N, C-alpha and C positions, 0 to 999 in steps of 0.2 A: 581538441573533442567539445561540444556543448556542453556546456552545465547542466542543460534540461535530460540530455542523455545520460545523465550518472545518479538522476533522481527517480524513484519510483511509483511515486503517488500526489495526487492533488494537494496532500499536506503540505508537500516541500516546496509549492509555487512561489512561496513567499520568498524561500532562498533564488527563486531563478531573478527576481522583481530586484531582489537587494543586492544580487550579485552583479547584475547588470547597472545598477543606480550608482554603486559603488566604485565600478570601472569608470562609469564616466567621469565622477567626482575625483578619479585618480587621475585620471588624464587628463584635468582641467590643472593639476596641480604639474603636470609632468610636462607641460606642452611648451614651455620655457628652453626646455631640454630637450626637444625635439625628441621626446622618449611615449613610449603609449605601451598598455596593455590590454589586452583579449581575454584572459584569464584571470583571474587572482592566485588561482590558487597553482596552475604552470609557472606562471609570468615572475610571481614574487621569490618563486623557490630556490632561486641561489643568490638573491639580496643584493642583486644588483639594483635593478630596480625599485626596491624599496628603498636603500638605501639613498638613492636619487628623489624619493618620495617625501623621505623624511629632510632632507637639506632643501628642498624646494621648502617645505613649511614651517622648515627653521631659519630659512636665510642664509645659511652656513654651511662650510664643508664641518663633516665629523666623523673624518678618519681616512685612511688609506684601504681601499675596496680593491679586489680582485677582479679586474674588468671583467675578464672570459673564466671563470672558476671550472676546476680540471675536477676537482674533486669533493667530496662532501664535506670533509674539513673546511676548504678555502670559502664552502657556502655557507657553513654554518658561521666562520669569521664574519662575513658579510651581515649575516642577518642579524650576529650577536651586537656588530655593531652599531644598528639601525635601532635595534631594542634598545639599545644601554644609552644611545642619545633621547630616545622618548622618555625613557623611564626618567634619566636624569633633567628633565624638562616637566617632571608631576604629573605626566601619564602614567593611571593604575595600569597596570598590564597583569588581571588575575586570570593563572591558569594558562597562560598562553607562552610557551617558550620555542628557543629556537628551533629546535625538532620538528616540533608544530608546524612550522612556517616552511622549512626545508622539505617534510614530506606530502606537504600540500596539503595538510589540514584546513578545507575550503572554510567550514564553520569557524574555527578558530581564527582564522584569516578574517574574515568577515567580522570578529570580532574586534581582532586590531583596529582596523579600517575604523570603524566604529568608534574606537577610543582616538582616533585622529583628528577625527570627523568632530568629535564634540569640544576637544582640547585647542584644535586650530583655527574652527569655523563657526562653533558654536558660541561657546564661553571661554574667556579665560578663566586661569585659576584661581582669580580672585572671586568669582562667583561663589557665595553661598550655599544657594539655592539649587535644586537640581536643575540642569537646561530647560527639560520637559514643561517642567512646572515654571520656568519663566518665558519661554516660548509660547505655552498657552495661556499665560495673563495675556502678553503681550497684544495675541490674536484677539481674545475675548474683548481687550480693552479699543480698539480701535475699527473691531469689527464687532461693535457691539449690538447691531440691529439683528444678529446671526446666533445662533445656539453653538456655538463651538468648545466643546468640550474631548474634542478626540483628535486626533491627525490622521484619521481614515476614514472612516463614514461619511464625518460632517464636513469633507473637501470633495467626497468623490463623485457629485454632479455637478462641477466646476463653477457653481456659484460663488461660493466664498473666494474662491482664487480669482475671479473678477470683482468682487469688492476689494479684494487685497490691490490690487494694481490701481482700482479705483481711487483706493485711498491714497496709497504710492505716488502717482500723478491723476491728480483730478481732472477729469476728462477722457482719461484715457479707455475707459469701458464703464459710458455715464448710464448706460441701460440691465448693468447688473441685474436689476430687479425684475427686468421683463423676460428673464431667460427661463428658460422648462428646466425643470430636473431632470427629465426624462432625455434629454439631449446630452446625456453625460458626456462622450468622446468628443463630441462636437465643439461643447464648453472649453472642457479642457484643453482640448488642440489648440484652439483660439487664445485662450490665455496665455497658454504656456510658447505659444508663437508669438504674442505681444508684450509677453517678460523680455522676452530673447532681443526682440526688435525694439525696443522702447524705453526699456529698464536695463539692458544688458544682462541678464540671468540667465548665466548657462543653460542648456535643456539637457539635465543630469537623469533626468526620467521622460517615460514617454506619455501622452496621454492617456494613451492604453492601461500601461501600467497605474499609471494616478487616479484612474476612476475603477480599477480592481478590486472585487470585492477581496483580494488576495492579498493589497497592497499591506506592507507591513508599515508600523509608526515609523522606523529609523530610516525606512526609503524615504518617506513623506517629509521627515524633519528634516533631513539632509536638502532638498530642493526647497523648502520652505526657508531654512536656515538664507539663504541667499536674499533674501528680502527684511532681515532685522540687524543683520551683523555690522559692526561699524564701516559708517559710509557707504551703506548697502541703500535700495530706495526706500525702506522701510525708515531709516535713521532719517533721513532727509523727508520722507513723507511727514515723521512725527513732528521734526523742528519746524518746517514750516505750518504744520498746523497751529505748534504754540505759538509762532510768531504772529500769523493769523487770529489766535486766540487773544494776545494780550496787546494786538496792534502796534508791535515793533518790530524793528527792524535789525535790533541790536544783538539778537543771540543766534552768535554762529557754530556754538558747538551744544552736547547735552553733558559735557565735562565742567571745564574751568568758567562757565560763565554761569554756572550753580552753587561754583562755592559760598557765596555770601548767602544765600538763602531769599535771597531778595525774589526772583523770576520765582521759585518756589512759593511762597508766601502771595505773588501777584495772581497765580497760576491757581491756586486755590481759591483766591474771592473772584478770581473770574469763572467758576463754576458752581458758584454759590457757595461757597464756604467761608468763614470766618477767623480773620486772622487778629487777634489782641494787638492794638496799636496802627493797625493799617489806614492810611498808606503812609504815618509819620514815623517810617519804620528805618533804623540808622541802619546803612549799611558796611559800616565799619565796624561794628558789635558782632 
C-alpha cells in the first residue's frame, strides 16, 4: 500500500515527503547487509530490519533475533531488542514503545527514525547545543552571502544548495549567483546530481520534494547533514578554507590539531581579530 493512499489531505503531504526521505536514508544504512525497506510502517513492524538498521548504525550485533517471526510476541522481542540498544546508546525515546512499532504507527516510527538520524548522522551525544541550531549556524557561516534562517523555504529554489556545493568543492558550481530562483526544480535537480556525482552525497531526497512548499525541515536536515558530518564534503571544505586562510598545509583535522589553541588564535587574527601576545605565543602553555 502506498503511504499516500493512507492520507486524506494536503496537510499530510509533509508525511509523504518525510516517509520517502527516511526510507532512502534507512536504505543507505542497510545497503551493506543487502536489505531494504519500501514502507516503514510495514517493513519494520516485525523488528527484523529494525534490528539490522540499529546494528548497521552501531557497528555491532545487539542480540539474538527471530529472523522469521511468526507471532506478535516474537515481533515484540525483536523490536524491544532494537529499542533497548538505542536507548542504551543515549537515544531518547519519548512515547515510542514496542507496540507502536509492531502495530505500524507511522508517525511514531518516523519519530524513531528521526532520533536515529540525529544520534548517528547529525550529532554525537557530546554536543550540548541543539542539532538544528548547530547546523543552521554552520550554514550561515559558510554561506554568509545568503539569508539562511530555516531548512525549508530558504533552500527551495536550489541556489543555496549550489552555493554549498561550490564551498565544498570550489569550481563545482561557479555560476550559482546567476541562477534564477524561478528554476526551482531544475536548480535542485542539478545540484542533487552534482552532489551525488562529485561529493558522493546520496540522493535521499528528490528535487521535486526538496523544492516543494510541503517540505518539512527534518527531511531537509537529513539530506543536508551529509554535507556537514565528520569526513563529509563540508568538513573538508572547511579544512581547506582554513588552510587557505592561514596559508598552511599543516592542519589535517578539526580536532587534535586545535588542542593547544594556536591555530584558533591564528584564525582569529587572520579575519581581523586581536589576540594578546600574538604571534609570540608559546604553544606549550
